[in-house]
Backbone atoms as SQL, in Angstrom:
CREATE TABLE atoms (id INTEGER PRIMARY KEY, chain TEXT, resi INTEGER, resn TEXT, atom TEXT, x REAL, y REAL, z REAL);
INSERT INTO atoms VALUES
  (1, 'A', 1, 'UNK', 'N', 0.847, -1.187, 0.000),
  (2, 'A', 1, 'UNK', 'CA', 0.000, 0.000, 0.000),
  (3, 'A', 1, 'UNK', 'C', 0.879, 1.232, 0.000),
  (4, 'A', 2, 'UNK', 'N', 0.573, 2.154, -0.872),
  (5, 'A', 2, 'UNK', 'CA', 1.281, 3.426, -0.948),
  (6, 'A', 2, 'UNK', 'C', 0.250, 4.537, -0.803),
  (7, 'A', 3, 'UNK', 'N', 0.417, 5.379, 0.189),
  (8, 'A', 3, 'UNK', 'CA', -0.504, 6.502, 0.365),
  (9, 'A', 3, 'UNK', 'C', -0.072, 7.639, -0.545),
  (10, 'A', 4, 'UNK', 'N', -1.022, 8.128, -1.355),
  (11, 'A', 4, 'UNK', 'CA', -0.743, 9.171, -2.329),
  (12, 'A', 4, 'UNK', 'C', -1.806, 10.252, -2.278),
  (13, 'A', 5, 'UNK', 'N', -1.389, 11.456, -2.628),
  (14, 'A', 5, 'UNK', 'CA', -2.359, 12.542, -2.798),
  (15, 'A', 5, 'UNK', 'C', -2.892, 12.538, -4.224),
  (16, 'A', 6, 'UNK', 'N', -2.154, 11.929, -5.130),
  (17, 'A', 6, 'UNK', 'CA', -2.561, 11.856, -6.527),
  (18, 'A', 6, 'UNK', 'C', -1.579, 11.010, -7.302),
  (19, 'A', 7, 'UNK', 'N', -1.933, 10.685, -8.529),
  (20, 'A', 7, 'UNK', 'CA', -1.057, 9.883, -9.380),
  (21, 'A', 7, 'UNK', 'C', -1.195, 10.358, -10.819),
  (22, 'A', 8, 'UNK', 'N', -0.102, 10.332, -11.529),
  (23, 'A', 8, 'UNK', 'CA', -0.084, 10.692, -12.942),
  (24, 'A', 8, 'UNK', 'C', 0.482, 9.511, -13.702),
  (25, 'A', 9, 'UNK', 'N', -0.340, 8.883, -14.532),
  (26, 'A', 9, 'UNK', 'CA', 0.076, 7.700, -15.284),
  (27, 'A', 9, 'UNK', 'C', 0.502, 8.132, -16.681),
  (28, 'A', 10, 'UNK', 'N', 1.682, 7.747, -17.062),
  (29, 'A', 10, 'UNK', 'CA', 2.194, 8.070, -18.392),
  (30, 'A', 10, 'UNK', 'C', 2.473, 6.780, -19.133),
  (31, 'A', 11, 'UNK', 'N', 1.993, 6.734, -20.389),
  (32, 'A', 11, 'UNK', 'CA', 2.251, 5.551, -21.203),
  (33, 'A', 11, 'UNK', 'C', 2.945, 5.971, -22.476),
  (34, 'A', 12, 'UNK', 'N', 3.779, 5.155, -22.985),
  (35, 'A', 12, 'UNK', 'CA', 4.434, 5.342, -24.276),
  (36, 'A', 12, 'UNK', 'C', 4.897, 6.741, -24.618),
  (37, 'A', 13, 'UNK', 'N', 6.091, 6.855, -25.120),
  (38, 'A', 13, 'UNK', 'CA', 6.635, 8.137, -25.534),
  (39, 'A', 13, 'UNK', 'C', 6.909, 8.195, -27.030),
  (40, 'A', 14, 'UNK', 'N', 6.797, 7.062, -27.696),
  (41, 'A', 14, 'UNK', 'CA', 7.078, 7.005, -29.131),
  (42, 'A', 14, 'UNK', 'C', 5.772, 6.954, -29.916),
  (43, 'A', 15, 'UNK', 'N', 5.596, 7.868, -30.881),
  (44, 'A', 15, 'UNK', 'CA', 4.367, 7.848, -31.670),
  (45, 'A', 15, 'UNK', 'C', 4.300, 6.621, -32.573),
  (46, 'A', 16, 'UNK', 'N', 3.105, 6.131, -32.786),
  (47, 'A', 16, 'UNK', 'CA', 2.884, 4.948, -33.615),
  (48, 'A', 16, 'UNK', 'C', 2.660, 5.389, -35.061),
  (49, 'A', 17, 'UNK', 'N', 3.721, 5.854, -35.712),
  (50, 'A', 17, 'UNK', 'CA', 3.616, 6.407, -37.061),
  (51, 'A', 17, 'UNK', 'C', 4.503, 5.695, -38.074),
  (52, 'A', 18, 'UNK', 'N', 4.960, 4.524, -37.745),
  (53, 'A', 18, 'UNK', 'CA', 5.833, 3.785, -38.675),
  (54, 'A', 18, 'UNK', 'C', 5.177, 3.582, -40.042),
  (55, 'A', 19, 'UNK', 'N', 3.857, 3.445, -40.062),
  (56, 'A', 19, 'UNK', 'CA', 3.153, 3.219, -41.324),
  (57, 'A', 19, 'UNK', 'C', 3.265, 4.409, -42.272),
  (58, 'A', 20, 'UNK', 'N', 3.676, 5.571, -41.766),
  (59, 'A', 20, 'UNK', 'CA', 3.801, 6.776, -42.596),
  (60, 'A', 20, 'UNK', 'C', 5.206, 6.988, -43.160),
  (61, 'A', 21, 'UNK', 'N', 6.157, 6.184, -42.754),
  (62, 'A', 21, 'UNK', 'CA', 7.541, 6.393, -43.185),
  (63, 'A', 21, 'UNK', 'C', 7.712, 6.337, -44.703),
  (64, 'A', 22, 'UNK', 'N', 6.906, 5.563, -45.388),
  (65, 'A', 22, 'UNK', 'CA', 7.008, 5.466, -46.849),
  (66, 'A', 22, 'UNK', 'C', 6.100, 6.474, -47.554),
  (67, 'A', 23, 'UNK', 'N', 5.419, 7.322, -46.775),
  (68, 'A', 23, 'UNK', 'CA', 4.504, 8.305, -47.363),
  (69, 'A', 23, 'UNK', 'C', 5.209, 9.646, -47.547),
  (70, 'A', 24, 'UNK', 'N', 4.462, 10.610, -48.059),
  (71, 'A', 24, 'UNK', 'CA', 4.995, 11.958, -48.240),
  (72, 'A', 24, 'UNK', 'C', 4.739, 12.841, -47.034),
  (73, 'A', 25, 'UNK', 'N', 4.046, 12.323, -46.017),
  (74, 'A', 25, 'UNK', 'CA', 3.756, 13.089, -44.805),
  (75, 'A', 25, 'UNK', 'C', 5.053, 13.313, -44.044),
  (76, 'A', 26, 'UNK', 'N', 5.331, 14.577, -43.736),
  (77, 'A', 26, 'UNK', 'CA', 6.583, 14.929, -43.041),
  (78, 'A', 26, 'UNK', 'C', 6.541, 14.487, -41.582),
  (79, 'A', 27, 'UNK', 'N', 7.608, 13.821, -41.164),
  (80, 'A', 27, 'UNK', 'CA', 7.771, 13.378, -39.782),
  (81, 'A', 27, 'UNK', 'C', 9.021, 14.005, -39.181),
  (82, 'A', 28, 'UNK', 'N', 9.020, 14.195, -37.874),
  (83, 'A', 28, 'UNK', 'CA', 10.230, 14.643, -37.194),
  (84, 'A', 28, 'UNK', 'C', 11.177, 13.464, -37.038),
  (85, 'A', 29, 'UNK', 'N', 12.364, 13.714, -36.535),
  (86, 'A', 29, 'UNK', 'CA', 13.311, 12.612, -36.298),
  (87, 'A', 29, 'UNK', 'C', 12.829, 11.664, -35.199),
  (88, 'A', 30, 'UNK', 'N', 11.825, 12.094, -34.416),
  (89, 'A', 30, 'UNK', 'CA', 11.231, 11.230, -33.381),
  (90, 'A', 30, 'UNK', 'C', 9.980, 10.524, -33.882),
  (91, 'A', 31, 'UNK', 'N', 9.606, 10.768, -35.162),
  (92, 'A', 31, 'UNK', 'CA', 8.451, 10.103, -35.744),
  (93, 'A', 31, 'UNK', 'C', 7.137, 10.837, -35.567),
  (94, 'A', 32, 'UNK', 'N', 7.166, 12.062, -35.051),
  (95, 'A', 32, 'UNK', 'CA', 5.940, 12.838, -34.902),
  (96, 'A', 32, 'UNK', 'C', 5.521, 13.426, -36.254),
  (97, 'A', 33, 'UNK', 'N', 4.226, 13.498, -36.499),
  (98, 'A', 33, 'UNK', 'CA', 3.699, 14.105, -37.721),
  (99, 'A', 33, 'UNK', 'C', 3.765, 15.622, -37.558),
  (100, 'A', 34, 'UNK', 'N', 4.414, 16.289, -38.513),
  (101, 'A', 34, 'UNK', 'CA', 4.558, 17.741, -38.463),
  (102, 'A', 34, 'UNK', 'C', 3.239, 18.374, -38.907),
  (103, 'A', 35, 'UNK', 'N', 2.670, 19.226, -38.030),
  (104, 'A', 35, 'UNK', 'CA', 1.426, 19.931, -38.347),
  (105, 'A', 35, 'UNK', 'C', 1.593, 21.421, -38.093),
  (106, 'A', 36, 'UNK', 'N', 0.696, 22.202, -38.694),
  (107, 'A', 36, 'UNK', 'CA', 0.652, 23.630, -38.399),
  (108, 'A', 36, 'UNK', 'C', -0.473, 23.897, -37.400),
  (109, 'A', 37, 'UNK', 'N', -0.792, 25.182, -37.191),
  (110, 'A', 37, 'UNK', 'CA', -1.809, 25.548, -36.194),
  (111, 'A', 37, 'UNK', 'C', -3.213, 25.091, -36.571),
  (112, 'A', 38, 'UNK', 'N', -3.426, 24.688, -37.814),
  (113, 'A', 38, 'UNK', 'CA', -4.727, 24.181, -38.269),
  (114, 'A', 38, 'UNK', 'C', -4.723, 22.660, -38.417),
  (115, 'A', 39, 'UNK', 'N', -3.703, 22.012, -37.885),
  (116, 'A', 39, 'UNK', 'CA', -3.536, 20.562, -37.942),
  (117, 'A', 39, 'UNK', 'C', -3.320, 20.039, -39.356),
  (118, 'A', 40, 'UNK', 'N', -2.885, 20.907, -40.267),
  (119, 'A', 40, 'UNK', 'CA', -2.567, 20.489, -41.627),
  (120, 'A', 40, 'UNK', 'C', -1.165, 19.904, -41.665),
  (121, 'A', 41, 'UNK', 'N', -0.991, 18.847, -42.440),
  (122, 'A', 41, 'UNK', 'CA', 0.339, 18.305, -42.686),
  (123, 'A', 41, 'UNK', 'C', 0.889, 18.977, -43.944),
  (124, 'A', 42, 'UNK', 'N', 2.037, 18.563, -44.363),
  (125, 'A', 42, 'UNK', 'CA', 2.622, 19.103, -45.600),
  (126, 'A', 42, 'UNK', 'C', 1.939, 18.564, -46.855),
  (127, 'A', 43, 'UNK', 'N', 1.054, 17.580, -46.704),
  (128, 'A', 43, 'UNK', 'CA', 0.316, 17.006, -47.830),
  (129, 'A', 43, 'UNK', 'C', -1.071, 17.647, -47.872),
  (130, 'A', 44, 'UNK', 'N', -1.385, 18.294, -48.966),
  (131, 'A', 44, 'UNK', 'CA', -2.655, 19.001, -49.110),
  (132, 'A', 44, 'UNK', 'C', -3.833, 18.059, -48.855),
  (133, 'A', 45, 'UNK', 'N', -4.730, 18.476, -47.962),
  (134, 'A', 45, 'UNK', 'CA', -5.918, 17.685, -47.652),
  (135, 'A', 45, 'UNK', 'C', -5.713, 16.620, -46.600),
  (136, 'A', 46, 'UNK', 'N', -4.516, 16.527, -46.026),
  (137, 'A', 46, 'UNK', 'CA', -4.240, 15.540, -44.979),
  (138, 'A', 46, 'UNK', 'C', -4.030, 16.278, -43.659),
  (139, 'A', 47, 'UNK', 'N', -4.812, 15.904, -42.664),
  (140, 'A', 47, 'UNK', 'CA', -4.777, 16.527, -41.350),
  (141, 'A', 47, 'UNK', 'C', -4.414, 15.471, -40.312),
  (142, 'A', 48, 'UNK', 'N', -3.841, 15.897, -39.200),
  (143, 'A', 48, 'UNK', 'CA', -3.459, 14.954, -38.144),
  (144, 'A', 48, 'UNK', 'C', -3.709, 15.597, -36.782),
  (145, 'A', 49, 'UNK', 'N', -3.895, 14.772, -35.783),
  (146, 'A', 49, 'UNK', 'CA', -4.152, 15.270, -34.434),
  (147, 'A', 49, 'UNK', 'C', -3.683, 14.255, -33.405),
  (148, 'A', 50, 'UNK', 'N', -3.449, 14.743, -32.214),
  (149, 'A', 50, 'UNK', 'CA', -3.144, 13.872, -31.088),
  (150, 'A', 50, 'UNK', 'C', -1.671, 13.764, -30.767),
  (151, 'A', 51, 'UNK', 'N', -1.368, 12.784, -29.949),
  (152, 'A', 51, 'UNK', 'CA', -0.020, 12.611, -29.426),
  (153, 'A', 51, 'UNK', 'C', 1.005, 12.227, -30.485),
  (154, 'A', 52, 'UNK', 'N', 0.569, 11.816, -31.656),
  (155, 'A', 52, 'UNK', 'CA', 1.500, 11.444, -32.726),
  (156, 'A', 52, 'UNK', 'C', 1.959, 12.662, -33.530),
  (157, 'A', 53, 'UNK', 'N', 1.484, 13.846, -33.165),
  (158, 'A', 53, 'UNK', 'CA', 1.844, 15.066, -33.890),
  (159, 'A', 53, 'UNK', 'C', 2.840, 15.899, -33.096),
  (160, 'A', 54, 'UNK', 'N', 3.211, 17.030, -33.675),
  (161, 'A', 54, 'UNK', 'CA', 4.174, 17.935, -33.023),
  (162, 'A', 54, 'UNK', 'C', 3.528, 18.840, -31.985),
  (163, 'A', 55, 'UNK', 'N', 2.275, 18.599, -31.630),
  (164, 'A', 55, 'UNK', 'CA', 1.646, 19.366, -30.556),
  (165, 'A', 55, 'UNK', 'C', 2.525, 19.218, -29.306),
  (166, 'A', 56, 'UNK', 'N', 2.791, 20.329, -28.591),
  (167, 'A', 56, 'UNK', 'CA', 3.804, 20.272, -27.529),
  (168, 'A', 56, 'UNK', 'C', 3.472, 19.415, -26.310),
  (169, 'A', 57, 'UNK', 'N', 2.223, 19.260, -25.950),
  (170, 'A', 57, 'UNK', 'CA', 1.897, 18.493, -24.744),
  (171, 'A', 57, 'UNK', 'C', 1.122, 17.242, -25.115),
  (172, 'A', 58, 'UNK', 'N', 1.531, 16.126, -24.577),
  (173, 'A', 58, 'UNK', 'CA', 0.952, 14.827, -24.915),
  (174, 'A', 58, 'UNK', 'C', 0.016, 14.388, -23.786),
  (175, 'A', 59, 'UNK', 'N', -1.219, 14.854, -23.863),
  (176, 'A', 59, 'UNK', 'CA', -2.227, 14.531, -22.860),
  (177, 'A', 59, 'UNK', 'C', -3.540, 14.229, -23.567),
  (178, 'A', 60, 'UNK', 'N', -4.351, 13.342, -22.997),
  (179, 'A', 60, 'UNK', 'CA', -5.595, 12.930, -23.642),
  (180, 'A', 60, 'UNK', 'C', -6.535, 14.114, -23.861),
  (181, 'A', 61, 'UNK', 'N', -6.623, 15.015, -22.915),
  (182, 'A', 61, 'UNK', 'CA', -7.533, 16.153, -23.067),
  (183, 'A', 61, 'UNK', 'C', -7.062, 17.072, -24.191),
  (184, 'A', 62, 'UNK', 'N', -5.769, 17.223, -24.362),
  (185, 'A', 62, 'UNK', 'CA', -5.225, 18.037, -25.449),
  (186, 'A', 62, 'UNK', 'C', -5.428, 17.323, -26.780),
  (187, 'A', 63, 'UNK', 'N', -5.194, 16.019, -26.813),
  (188, 'A', 63, 'UNK', 'CA', -5.396, 15.248, -28.035),
  (189, 'A', 63, 'UNK', 'C', -6.854, 15.314, -28.479),
  (190, 'A', 64, 'UNK', 'N', -7.781, 15.294, -27.520),
  (191, 'A', 64, 'UNK', 'CA', -9.203, 15.389, -27.837),
  (192, 'A', 64, 'UNK', 'C', -9.523, 16.733, -28.492),
  (193, 'A', 65, 'UNK', 'N', -9.016, 17.803, -27.905),
  (194, 'A', 65, 'UNK', 'CA', -9.213, 19.132, -28.486),
  (195, 'A', 65, 'UNK', 'C', -8.580, 19.259, -29.857),
  (196, 'A', 66, 'UNK', 'N', -7.395, 18.686, -30.018),
  (197, 'A', 66, 'UNK', 'CA', -6.712, 18.720, -31.309),
  (198, 'A', 66, 'UNK', 'C', -7.499, 17.933, -32.365),
  (199, 'A', 67, 'UNK', 'N', -8.144, 16.853, -31.952),
  (200, 'A', 67, 'UNK', 'CA', -8.983, 16.091, -32.872),
  (201, 'A', 67, 'UNK', 'C', -10.168, 16.912, -33.353),
  (202, 'A', 68, 'UNK', 'N', -10.781, 17.663, -32.430),
  (203, 'A', 68, 'UNK', 'CA', -11.894, 18.544, -32.815),
  (204, 'A', 68, 'UNK', 'C', -11.399, 19.617, -33.774),
  (205, 'A', 69, 'UNK', 'N', -10.241, 20.178, -33.486),
  (206, 'A', 69, 'UNK', 'CA', -9.678, 21.222, -34.348),
  (207, 'A', 69, 'UNK', 'C', -9.344, 20.671, -35.728),
  (208, 'A', 70, 'UNK', 'N', -8.763, 19.497, -35.784),
  (209, 'A', 70, 'UNK', 'CA', -8.418, 18.876, -37.065),
  (210, 'A', 70, 'UNK', 'C', -9.672, 18.595, -37.888),
  (211, 'A', 71, 'UNK', 'N', -10.731, 18.127, -37.239),
  (212, 'A', 71, 'UNK', 'CA', -11.957, 17.833, -37.981),
  (213, 'A', 71, 'UNK', 'C', -12.588, 19.105, -38.527),
  (214, 'A', 72, 'UNK', 'N', -12.548, 20.187, -37.758),
  (215, 'A', 72, 'UNK', 'CA', -13.064, 21.465, -38.255),
  (216, 'A', 72, 'UNK', 'C', -12.213, 21.994, -39.400),
  (217, 'A', 73, 'UNK', 'N', -10.916, 21.827, -39.300),
  (218, 'A', 73, 'UNK', 'CA', -10.021, 22.256, -40.381),
  (219, 'A', 73, 'UNK', 'C', -10.267, 21.437, -41.645),
  (220, 'A', 74, 'UNK', 'N', -10.477, 20.141, -41.493),
  (221, 'A', 74, 'UNK', 'CA', -10.760, 19.282, -42.645),
  (222, 'A', 74, 'UNK', 'C', -12.099, 19.663, -43.273),
  (223, 'A', 75, 'UNK', 'N', -13.105, 19.923, -42.448),
  (224, 'A', 75, 'UNK', 'CA', -14.408, 20.361, -42.943),
  (225, 'A', 75, 'UNK', 'C', -14.264, 21.672, -43.723),
  (226, 'A', 76, 'UNK', 'N', -13.542, 22.614, -43.162),
  (227, 'A', 76, 'UNK', 'CA', -13.301, 23.897, -43.834),
  (228, 'A', 76, 'UNK', 'C', -12.595, 23.678, -45.172),
  (229, 'A', 77, 'UNK', 'N', -11.610, 22.790, -45.185),
  (230, 'A', 77, 'UNK', 'CA', -10.886, 22.475, -46.420),
  (231, 'A', 77, 'UNK', 'C', -11.831, 21.927, -47.487),
  (232, 'A', 78, 'UNK', 'N', -12.690, 21.007, -47.096),
  (233, 'A', 78, 'UNK', 'CA', -13.635, 20.406, -48.044),
  (234, 'A', 78, 'UNK', 'C', -14.604, 21.453, -48.579),
  (235, 'A', 79, 'UNK', 'N', -15.147, 22.286, -47.713),
  (236, 'A', 79, 'UNK', 'CA', -16.105, 23.322, -48.123),
  (237, 'A', 79, 'UNK', 'C', -15.444, 24.295, -49.098),
  (238, 'A', 80, 'UNK', 'N', -14.231, 24.732, -48.757),
  (239, 'A', 80, 'UNK', 'CA', -13.554, 25.748, -49.587),
  (240, 'A', 80, 'UNK', 'C', -13.019, 25.191, -50.902),
  (241, 'A', 81, 'UNK', 'N', -12.721, 23.893, -50.933),
  (242, 'A', 81, 'UNK', 'CA', -12.161, 23.325, -52.157),
  (243, 'A', 81, 'UNK', 'C', -13.240, 22.752, -53.077),
  (244, 'A', 82, 'UNK', 'N', -14.470, 22.729, -52.609),
  (245, 'A', 82, 'UNK', 'CA', -15.569, 22.245, -53.441),
  (246, 'A', 82, 'UNK', 'C', -15.591, 20.753, -53.652),
  (247, 'A', 83, 'UNK', 'N', -15.001, 20.002, -52.767),
  (248, 'A', 83, 'UNK', 'CA', -14.996, 18.530, -52.902),
  (249, 'A', 83, 'UNK', 'C', -16.350, 17.935, -52.584);
């Protein structure tokens, strides 16, 4: 038994992006997907979100918000491009 005031559980530090290594999507040397402030990658029409990206903090609540932002950016892209 360990008495604690709180606990912070951290899992995995390496992004699961090996499947993108043969693609044109830009990755950092640590395997993170490079995104801009709108979650766009260097490939037109491809968006990314979550802990596998270059977002500075790797937390579930941040990844959730980034997912919402990426989906809105993708929706905006589709509307503006007439797809």
